[in-house]
N, CA, C and O atoms as CSV, one atom per row, in Angstrom:
chain,resi,resn,atom,element,x,y,z
A,1,MET,N,N,30.055,22.956,-65.508
A,1,MET,CA,C,31.139,22.021,-65.244
A,1,MET,C,C,32.268,22.197,-66.267
A,1,MET,O,O,33.447,22.161,-65.915
A,2,GLU,N,N,31.892,22.387,-67.531
A,2,GLU,CA,C,32.905,22.550,-68.580
A,2,GLU,C,C,33.733,23.806,-68.356
A,2,GLU,O,O,34.943,23.793,-68.578
A,3,ASP,N,N,33.093,24.902,-67.917
A,3,ASP,CA,C,33.817,26.143,-67.631
A,3,ASP,C,C,34.847,25.937,-66.530
A,3,ASP,O,O,35.952,26.475,-66.605
A,4,GLU,N,N,34.495,25.162,-65.510
A,4,GLU,CA,C,35.433,24.880,-64.420
A,4,GLU,C,C,36.625,24.082,-64.924
A,4,GLU,O,O,37.757,24.336,-64.511
A,5,LEU,N,N,36.390,23.124,-65.808
A,5,LEU,CA,C,37.489,22.339,-66.371
A,5,LEU,C,C,38.397,23.207,-67.233
A,5,LEU,O,O,39.619,23.066,-67.189
A,6,ASN,N,N,37.801,24.106,-68.020
A,6,ASN,CA,C,38.601,25.017,-68.847
A,6,ASN,C,C,39.434,25.944,-67.980
A,6,ASN,O,O,40.593,26.213,-68.296
A,7,MET,N,N,38.851,26.442,-66.880
A,7,MET,CA,C,39.592,27.317,-65.985
A,7,MET,C,C,40.740,26.553,-65.331
A,7,MET,O,O,41.843,27.084,-65.204
A,8,PHE,N,N,40.488,25.308,-64.914
A,8,PHE,CA,C,41.544,24.505,-64.306
A,8,PHE,C,C,42.672,24.275,-65.304
A,8,PHE,O,O,43.849,24.366,-64.953
A,9,ASP,N,N,42.308,23.978,-66.548
A,9,ASP,CA,C,43.315,23.773,-67.587
A,9,ASP,C,C,44.119,25.048,-67.807
A,9,ASP,O,O,45.336,24.987,-67.986
A,10,SER,N,N,43.457,26.203,-67.798
A,10,SER,CA,C,44.150,27.473,-67.993
A,10,SER,C,C,45.108,27.759,-66.839
A,10,SER,O,O,46.237,28.196,-67.065
A,11,ILE,N,N,44.671,27.520,-65.622
A,11,ILE,CA,C,45.531,27.746,-64.457
A,11,ILE,C,C,46.706,26.788,-64.481
A,11,ILE,O,O,47.841,27.182,-64.215
A,12,SER,N,N,46.436,25.535,-64.798
A,12,SER,CA,C,47.501,24.541,-64.874
A,12,SER,C,C,48.526,24.914,-65.941
A,12,SER,O,O,49.732,24.808,-65.719
A,13,THR,N,N,48.042,25.345,-67.087
A,13,THR,CA,C,48.932,25.763,-68.173
A,13,THR,C,C,49.754,26.973,-67.762
A,13,THR,O,O,50.956,27.028,-68.023
A,14,LEU,N,N,49.110,27.947,-67.118
A,14,LEU,CA,C,49.812,29.142,-66.667
A,14,LEU,C,C,50.910,28.794,-65.670
A,14,LEU,O,O,52.033,29.285,-65.790
A,15,LEU,N,N,50.599,27.959,-64.695
A,15,LEU,CA,C,51.593,27.582,-63.694
A,15,LEU,C,C,52.748,26.806,-64.312
A,15,LEU,O,O,53.906,27.017,-63.955
A,16,THR,N,N,52.433,25.916,-65.231
A,16,THR,CA,C,53.476,25.133,-65.901
A,16,THR,C,C,54.369,26.034,-66.747
A,16,THR,O,O,55.593,25.910,-66.707
A,17,ARG,N,N,53.766,26.934,-67.508
A,17,ARG,CA,C,54.561,27.861,-68.324
A,17,ARG,C,C,55.423,28.762,-67.456
A,17,ARG,O,O,56.579,29.029,-67.783
A,18,ASN,N,N,54.855,29.233,-66.344
A,18,ASN,CA,C,55.618,30.093,-65.448
A,18,ASN,C,C,56.834,29.349,-64.918
A,18,ASN,O,O,57.933,29.903,-64.875
A,19,LEU,N,N,56.648,28.122,-64.522
A,19,LEU,CA,C,57.751,27.329,-63.976
A,19,LEU,C,C,58.797,27.017,-65.039
A,19,LEU,O,O,59.990,27.226,-64.818
A,20,GLN,N,N,58.359,26.522,-66.181
A,20,GLN,CA,C,59.298,26.079,-67.206
A,20,GLN,C,C,59.862,27.225,-68.050
A,20,GLN,O,O,61.069,27.305,-68.280
A,21,ASP,N,N,58.974,28.106,-68.505
A,21,ASP,CA,C,59.382,29.128,-69.476
A,21,ASP,C,C,59.949,30.388,-68.837
A,21,ASP,O,O,60.627,31.165,-69.510
A,22,VAL,N,N,59.686,30.607,-67.548
A,22,VAL,CA,C,60.225,31.788,-66.873
A,22,VAL,C,C,61.359,31.369,-65.943
A,22,VAL,O,O,62.509,31.755,-66.150
A,23,PHE,N,N,61.040,30.590,-64.931
A,23,PHE,CA,C,62.059,30.221,-63.947
A,23,PHE,C,C,63.050,29.193,-64.475
A,23,PHE,O,O,64.195,29.149,-64.026
A,24,GLY,N,N,62.622,28.366,-65.425
A,24,GLY,CA,C,63.504,27.324,-65.937
A,24,GLY,C,C,64.279,27.712,-67.180
A,24,GLY,O,O,65.082,26.923,-67.678
A,25,GLU,N,N,64.056,28.904,-67.686
A,25,GLU,CA,C,64.701,29.332,-68.938
A,25,GLU,C,C,65.987,30.090,-68.644
A,25,GLU,O,O,65.994,31.049,-67.871
A,26,ASN,N,N,67.070,29.652,-69.264
A,26,ASN,CA,C,68.367,30.300,-69.076
A,26,ASN,C,C,68.616,31.434,-70.059
A,26,ASN,O,O,69.382,32.353,-69.769
A,27,ASP,N,N,67.979,31.372,-71.210
A,27,ASP,CA,C,68.176,32.399,-72.233
A,27,ASP,C,C,67.337,33.631,-71.874
A,27,ASP,O,O,66.112,33.539,-71.795
A,28,PRO,N,N,67.987,34.785,-71.656
A,28,PRO,CA,C,67.248,35.970,-71.220
A,28,PRO,C,C,66.223,36.477,-72.233
A,28,PRO,O,O,65.201,37.034,-71.834
A,29,VAL,N,N,66.466,36.302,-73.516
A,29,VAL,CA,C,65.514,36.765,-74.527
A,29,VAL,C,C,64.261,35.891,-74.502
A,29,VAL,O,O,63.146,36.413,-74.529
A,30,ARG,N,N,64.430,34.585,-74.452
A,30,ARG,CA,C,63.275,33.678,-74.394
A,30,ARG,C,C,62.521,33.851,-73.077
A,30,ARG,O,O,61.292,33.786,-73.055
A,31,ARG,N,N,63.245,34.069,-71.980
A,31,ARG,CA,C,62.593,34.299,-70.689
A,31,ARG,C,C,61.739,35.567,-70.750
A,31,ARG,O,O,60.587,35.562,-70.316
A,32,ARG,N,N,62.302,36.652,-71.287
A,32,ARG,CA,C,61.566,37.914,-71.392
A,32,ARG,C,C,60.331,37.749,-72.263
A,32,ARG,O,O,59.273,38.294,-71.948
A,33,THR,N,N,60.455,37.002,-73.355
A,33,THR,CA,C,59.316,36.748,-74.238
A,33,THR,C,C,58.211,36.010,-73.497
A,33,THR,O,O,57.038,36.361,-73.623
A,34,ALA,N,N,58.574,34.995,-72.730
A,34,ALA,CA,C,57.582,34.247,-71.958
A,34,ALA,C,C,56.913,35.136,-70.918
A,34,ALA,O,O,55.697,35.070,-70.739
A,35,ILE,N,N,57.685,35.956,-70.239
A,35,ILE,CA,C,57.122,36.874,-69.237
A,35,ILE,C,C,56.125,37.820,-69.901
A,35,ILE,O,O,55.041,38.056,-69.366
A,36,ASP,N,N,56.482,38.352,-71.048
A,36,ASP,CA,C,55.590,39.272,-71.748
A,36,ASP,C,C,54.297,38.576,-72.200
A,36,ASP,O,O,53.241,39.207,-72.241
A,37,GLU,N,N,54.373,37.286,-72.539
A,37,GLU,CA,C,53.193,36.542,-72.961
A,37,GLU,C,C,52.296,36.172,-71.781
A,37,GLU,O,O,51.072,36.162,-71.911
A,38,ILE,N,N,52.896,35.868,-70.635
A,38,ILE,CA,C,52.149,35.338,-69.495
A,38,ILE,C,C,51.565,36.442,-68.626
A,38,ILE,O,O,50.406,36.355,-68.221
A,39,PHE,N,N,52.335,37.470,-68.334
A,39,PHE,CA,C,51.944,38.482,-67.359
A,39,PHE,C,C,51.456,39.762,-68.021
A,39,PHE,O,O,51.830,40.082,-69.150
A,40,THR,N,N,50.619,40.482,-67.299
A,40,THR,CA,C,50.199,41.824,-67.694
A,40,THR,C,C,50.647,42.785,-66.594
A,40,THR,O,O,51.097,42.356,-65.532
A,41,GLU,N,N,50.523,44.067,-66.852
A,41,GLU,CA,C,50.928,45.052,-65.848
A,41,GLU,C,C,50.103,44.941,-64.583
A,41,GLU,O,O,50.579,45.298,-63.505
A,42,GLU,N,N,48.870,44.449,-64.690
A,42,GLU,CA,C,47.977,44.332,-63.542
A,42,GLU,C,C,48.147,43.015,-62.785
A,42,GLU,O,O,47.470,42.782,-61.784
A,43,SER,N,N,49.049,42.156,-63.258
A,43,SER,CA,C,49.216,40.839,-62.633
A,43,SER,C,C,49.693,40.946,-61.198
A,43,SER,O,O,50.508,41.799,-60.845
A,44,VAL,N,N,49.156,40.052,-60.385
A,44,VAL,CA,C,49.610,39.907,-59.009
A,44,VAL,C,C,49.902,38.432,-58.831
A,44,VAL,O,O,49.042,37.579,-59.052
A,45,PHE,N,N,51.129,38.144,-58.427
A,45,PHE,CA,C,51.509,36.741,-58.298
A,45,PHE,C,C,51.950,36.481,-56.893
A,45,PHE,O,O,52.317,35.355,-56.559
């Protein structure tokens, strides 16, 4: 049960960061930094 809660928290955090730090960021340097932190080359979104 704890693993499921941790996974939900991770997914929730990822989605929130993607929305706020990537799509909501106007500064291209900060946006690029967030993209580099969140995504990998193997990511599929």
